[in-house]
N, C-alpha and C positions, 0 to 999 in steps of 0.2 A: 574076165566082166569089166566092165564099163565103172573109170573113177566117178564120182560123185564131184561135183565142184560146183561151189555158189559163190558169185563173184557182184560185189559191192561195189557202188562207186558209178554206176550208170546213172544220168539226169536228161532231162528231155531238152539242154541249151547243149549248142555246137562249142568244143574246147579241144584242148588239148589230150585231156583224160578220156571223154566220151570217145573222141574219134581212135584212141589207141583201145576202148574196148568191145570197140565196134568192128577194128582190125581181126581182135582176137576170134571174136564169134563167129564172123564169116570166113576163116580159115583154121582153126583148131579143128583136127581129127575127131570128128563126129563117130568114129568107130570107137574109138578111146576114151569117151569122155562124155558126159551128160551133164550139159550146162544150166544151170536156173539162174534166175538175177535175184540180188536185194536190192529193194528201191526204194526213197521215201518220197518220192514223187513219180506221178502215172510220165512214163515214155511216151510222148506222144509227135507227131510233126516229122522232122527229116529223120531224125534218128532214132524214133516209131517206125518208120519205113525200112530202115536202114538194116534194123538188125528183126525185125517179122520173119518167124521161117529159123531162128540160128538159136531158140533158146527152146526149153522145154517147160519152164515154170517160170512164172514171175509175180516174188512174192512184195508186197508193199507195206511197208512198216507205217505205225502211227508217228505224227511229231512227238518225240520223247520231251518237249518242253508241256507241251499243252496233255497228253498219256505219259507218264515217267511211269505208271505201275502196269497200265494195258503192256507196256512196248514187252515188260519180261516175260506174260504168258503168249506174246504172240514168238516172241524168237523160241521159247522153248516150245511152243508147240509145232514151227517148221523146225528146228535141229530134232526133238524126238520121231518127229514123222519120216526125215528124210539122213539124216545121220552119214551126213554129207564128208567126205575123204577129206576134204582141203575148201576150206574161204579165205578168198582172195579180198582182200580189203584194199583198196584205189582211195590213198586219202590227201590231203593238200594240209590239214591238219588233225593233232594228236585226239580230240575230243571224242573224233569217231570212234573213238576206239573201243566206247561205252556199250557200244553192240558187241563186237568180238569179246568182250568181258563177258556179257550176260550167255552168248552163246556158248564160250569155254565154259560156264556154270553148269551145260546142262549135256554137254558132247565132249565129252571125257577123250574120245579119240578121234576126233574135227580135229587138223592141224590149219593152225592161225596164221595166214599169210599178210603179213604190213606194208603195203606198197607205197611209198612214199613219190610223191609228183609234184612239189613244188617246195622253194628255198627261203620261202616265209609266208606272213600274215600277218595284217593286221592286230588279229589278236591274240597275243602273243603270249599274255598272261595266260590263257585259258589253253594255251597248247603248251607252256612249259607245264602249270596243274598236272595235265592228263600224261604228261610224257612217260613217267616213272611207270602208269599203268599200262601203256602200249607194249614197253619195254618186257615188262615181267609176261604180259600173253602171247606176245607172238612167237610164233612155232619156227616161221624165216622172215628176216626183213629183208627188204628188199626196195630199190631206191631207184631213180631215172638218170639223177646222175652225184657227184659226191656231193655237192652244196643241198641236194634234196634229201640224201644221206644225214649229213650234219644236223639239218635244222630239223628231220622226225625224229631221231634216235639219240644224236647226240656224240660229240666230237669222240669220247672214248671206243662206240661201237666201228666205227669207220677205222679206229687206229688201231684193234683188235683182228680187224677184215672179218666182222661179223656180220656186214650188209653184203648183199649181192645186188652189184652194178646192173642190171636191165635198159638195155636201151631202148628209146621211144620210136622202136620200128614202124618203116611205112613200106607198100606195097613201091616199091621205086620206080617198075616198069610204066606207073600210072601216074607219077611226077615229071617224069620225063618230058624235056622240050617240047612241043610240037606245034608248030607254024600255021598247023591247021586252027586248031583251037584256039592258037593268036588272032589270027588275022578274024574268027567269028566273034570272036567276045568283044573286040574291039569297035568295029561292022558295028555289034549290038548296041552300043553302048556311046554311038557315035564320036569314039576318041581315036581313031585312024592314025591322026598327025602327032600328037599329041608325045609326051614322056611322060608313061603312068608310073606313080609311086604308088605302092600296094601296103595292105594292114588287112589281117585276119586274124579275131580276136575276139570277147566277150566284152561288152561297153559295162568294164568295172573300174572298180580305182583302182585298178591292180595294172591295168592297159596302161594308164596314164597316159587315153585319146586327147586329153587336152594340149598334153606338152608335145604330142606327136600333130597338132592345129597349128601350135606354135610356131611350130620348124617348120612346116609346112609354107606357112601364113610367113616365115623370115624369106623363103624361099622362090615366094612367086614376086616380091620386091623387083629380085632381079631375072628371073626367068618367066618369061611371061608363058611359054607354051605347056606347062606341066597341068595337070591334074591329080587328086588323090582320090582312089577309089578305096575303099570300107566296108567291109565283110562280117557281119556280127549283128547281133543283138544283144540286148541287159539291159538292165535299173538306167544306166545313163544316157542312154540315147537320147531320148530328149533333151536333154543338159548339152550334151555336146552339139546339136542341130541347133539348136539354140545361140551356142559360142561362135558357131561355122558362119549364122546368119547376120548375128554381130558383125563380127569380123568382114561382112559383106564376103565372102567366098564361096556363096550357093553355087555356082557356075562351075568353081574349079572340083568341090568335094561330092562325090557321090556318095550315097548311104545305100547299099548295095542288098542291104538286111542278108537273112543265112540260104545260103545257096549248098545244092549236096553238091557240084559239082566245084568243090575251090580247085581242084589240082587243075579246071580249064582256065581259072580265073590268074593263076601264078601266070600262064603262060602268058596272058598280055600286058601284064607288069612292067616296066623296064629296070626297076630298085624293089626291093623290099624291107620296110622297116618295122622294127619291133623296140619302142623306149619303155618296156616295161618299167615298174617301182621293182619288181623281183619276178621270180620265175625259177624253175627248176632246170628243166632244159627242154625248150620248147618244140612239141614235135611241128608248131607251121616254122621253125628257124630249120627243120631238119626239112621241112618239103619242099619249101623255096629256095633252099640249096641245092637239091635234088632236082629244080627245072632250070636251074642253072645262072639262077637271079644274082647280080650284085644286093649283099646286105648290109644293114647299118643295126647295128643292135644297141643298145642301152649297156656302158659296163658294168653293169646290175647284176646281168644275166651272166651263168654259169660261162666261162672260157671251152668248157667242153662242146660247146652248142657250136664251135668254130669246125667242122671237119671238110672242109674246102679252104680254098684260099680266097673266099668271096665274100668274106665278114670282115666288118671294121667295127671295135667296139670303141661307141663314143661316150664321154661324160655327161649324163641327162642335163646339167645346167649349165651346158655349153651351146647354146643356139648357132655359135657363128660358126664353131666346130662342125656342126653337122651340116650348116649350108653349104661350107666349102667344100667337105666332103660329097654331099650332093650334086655341086655345083661340078665337081671335079665330074663325077661318073656321067653325068648329062654330057661334057663335052667327050670323055673318052669313047664313044659310039662302040660300045664293047658287041662282043658277039657270044652269042649263047652257046655253051658247051653240053658235048651229052656228058651225065656226071654220076651214069649208072656204076662205074669202077668206083670211085671215089664212096660210094654209099655203101655199097657191098663190104669194101674193104675197110670200110670203119668202123663196122658191125650196126648198121642201122636198116637192114634189110630186111622183110618178114620173112624169109624161111631160116635165117639160122638164129633170129632172137624170139623164135616163135619155138624152135625146136626145144630152147632154154627153158622157157614156160610151161611147155609139156613136159619136159624133163622133170622138172621139178613137181608138177602135178602127179606122173605118174612115180613120185618117190613118197609125194606124201609128209615133205617135208625134209 
């Protein structure tokens, strides 16, 4: 008999958690599992297309703040009607565990998996308030990195080896360096003769796009032949565009929006930058390394994300050091290498890590 699994955490936005869940949905053994989704928003756009046909049912729950009582009845009905073996909650902050708590009230035999995908959040007070509840109701604690584990569950659970680390796997072959994709994208964007710095991420405070623009602006003072390509969307995109305009960088910064073929855009880049204020273990960092790119990450990012010899961590407030390292990479004229063995040996390949998730689903906790 198939195991019945409900997954929470999918959104219409393009981000690391969403890509992780899409990869699970597209590759999990459908002969062993029936997968439903629990969402807070309609899954539209690129993500909607990517998951089409890869799940059985999708349940949309009401906004908790607007309908605190209605959500009890909705989740009660979903739980009683389906009797899931496992509900896999993919979270960046503990407050969403309130949904798991409600389900636990009505589904005594359902195992609750709490999976941490972030290393911090600006809503720290709310997070620490709900964390005891989250720890109490979770039957299995998962995290993408040690920092993400400590943030979600607390150091005690990490020290006691109660948190299982699950690497943010990728479909490695899809991201390996490809000269054909590189030439096509660069030609389409008319940047064939440029040194291309790239970033992929949602336009939120966490991703620090203005900090990225400041670093790039300093680089353009000494290196005229550089462009910055930004993939993603979000609530701050217009603000960042205005900032670029104020700095008169419109001809050097390309806002490309959402792309379903981000793997091809990595090939067009010469350097990948991630100056985030905080992260768990960013999937985009793994993808960039898989494509053989040199990478500059903020030192706020978990050092576990360095799975190759191509990552340098730099303090966020040291723009001169960022500029120095970027200039050094520009002058190095390095050659991209096939990184498949590195990705596989470090445990970030799809096959090995998905098998770990499937085994946990089969064991039911």
